[in-house]
C-alpha positions in Angstrom: -12.1 -15.2 13.1 -12.5 -11.5 13.7 -9.7 -9.2 12.6 -8.9 -5.7 13.5 -6.9 -3.7 11.0 -5.3 -0.4 12.1 -5.4 2.5 9.6 -3.4 5.7 9.9 -6.1 7.8 8.2 -9.3 6.4 9.8 -10.5 4.4 12.8 -9.6 0.7 12.7 -11.9 -1.6 10.9 -13.1 -5.0 12.2 -14.4 -7.9 10.1 -14.7 -11.6 10.1 -12.7 -13.5 7.5 -9.3 -14.9 6.6 -6.1 -13.7 5.2 -5.6 -15.2 1.7 -2.5 -13.3 0.5 0.4 -11.4 2.1 3.5 -10.0 0.5 6.1 -7.7 2.1 9.3 -6.0 1.2 12.5 -7.6 2.4 14.3 -4.3 1.8 11.8 -1.8 3.4 10.2 -2.5 6.8 6.5 -1.7 6.7 6.0 -2.0 3.0 3.4 -4.7 2.5 0.1 -5.7 0.8 -2.4 -8.1 2.3 -5.7 -9.4 0.8 -8.3 -10.5 3.3 -11.5 -12.4 2.3 -14.5 -11.4 4.4 -16.7 -14.2 5.7 -20.0 -12.8 4.4 -18.8 -11.3 1.1 -16.1 -9.1 -0.4 -12.5 -8.4 0.3 -10.3 -6.0 2.3 -7.1 -4.8 0.8 -4.6 -3.7 3.5 -1.6 -1.9 2.2 1.2 0.4 3.1 1.2 4.1 2.4 4.8 4.4 1.1 4.7 8.2 0.8 4.9 8.3 4.6 8.2 8.0 6.5 8.0 5.6 8.2 5.3 3.9 6.1 1.8 3.7 7.6 -1.1 1.3 6.8 -4.6 1.8 5.3 -7.3 -0.3 3.7 -10.1 -0.3 1.2 -13.0 -2.8 0.8 -14.2 -4.3 -2.5 -16.7 -6.8 -3.7 -14.4 -8.8 -6.1 -10.8 -9.6 -6.7 -10.8 -7.7 -10.1 -12.0 -4.7 -8.0 -9.1 -5.2 -5.6 -6.7 -5.3 -8.5 -8.1 -2.2 -10.0 -8.0 -0.4 -6.7 -4.5 -1.3 -6.0 -3.4 -0.4 -9.5 -5.1 3.0 -9.2 -3.4 3.6 -5.8 0.0 2.7 -7.3 -0.5 5.4 -10.0 -1.4 7.9 -7.3 1.6 7.3 -5.1 4.0 7.3 -8.0 2.9 10.8 -8.8 2.7 11.9 -5.2 6.1 10.5 -4.3 7.8 12.7 -6.9 6.3 16.0 -5.6 8.8 18.5 -4.1 7.7 21.5 -1.9 7.3 24.8 -3.7 9.5 26.6 -1.2 12.3 24.3 -0.1 14.4 25.4 2.9 17.3 27.7 2.2 19.9 26.3 4.7 22.0 23.4 3.7 21.1 20.9 6.5 17.3 21.1 6.1 17.7 20.9 2.4 19.8 17.8 2.6 17.3 16.3 5.0 14.5 17.1 2.6 16.4 15.5 -0.3 17.1 12.4 1.8 13.4 12.1 2.8 12.4 12.5 -0.9 14.8 9.8 -2.0 13.6 7.5 0.8 10.0 8.1 -0.3 10.8 7.4 -4.0 12.6 4.2 -3.0 9.6 3.1 -0.8 7.2 3.9 -3.6 9.2 1.8 -6.1 9.3 -1.1 -3.6 5.6 -0.8 -3.0 4.7 -0.7 -6.7 6.9 -3.8 -7.4 5.4 -5.5 -4.4 1.9 -4.7 -5.6 2.6 -6.4 -8.9 3.7 -9.5 -7.0 0.5 -9.4 -4.9 -1.7 -9.0 -8.0 0.0 -11.9 -9.7 -0.5 -14.0 -6.6 -4.2 -13.1 -6.5 -4.7 -14.1 -10.1 -2.8 -17.3 -9.7 -4.7 -18.2 -6.6 -8.2 -17.5 -7.8 -8.0 -18.5 -11.5 -10.3 -15.9 -13.0 -10.4 -13.8 -16.2 -9.6 -10.2 -16.1 
C-alpha cells in the first residue's frame, strides 16, 4: 500500500510499506510517533515537532531500527534544548509577556510529553523486533 506523509518543513513523502508502530499522547493532541516499514528496505519515522504550537509533523528515513532509535533519541535531545530557549528581547508589556510565557510553558509540556512518548515507542520497537542494541 502506498502512503503519503505530510511534513511541515518539506514536501510530503510517498512510499510503499506498512505501519508497524504508532503511539500518541492522550494529553496533547498532535503529539505522536509512528514507525513505518518500507516495502523495499528501510524505515520511515514520522514524528511530531513539539516545539511548534500546535505541533506539526515531520519524518526521517533510516535503514535499520537501531538507526531509527538513534535518530529519535537525537531528536529528543535537540527538542529538549530548543524547548527551553527564551527570546533575547522579550516584549515589555504585560499581556504579550504573559502570552509568551504561556506559549513557553505549553512547548515545555509538549516536549516532555513527546520525550516520554518516544521512550514508549522505542520500547515497543525493541519488543516487537527482538534485536540487540
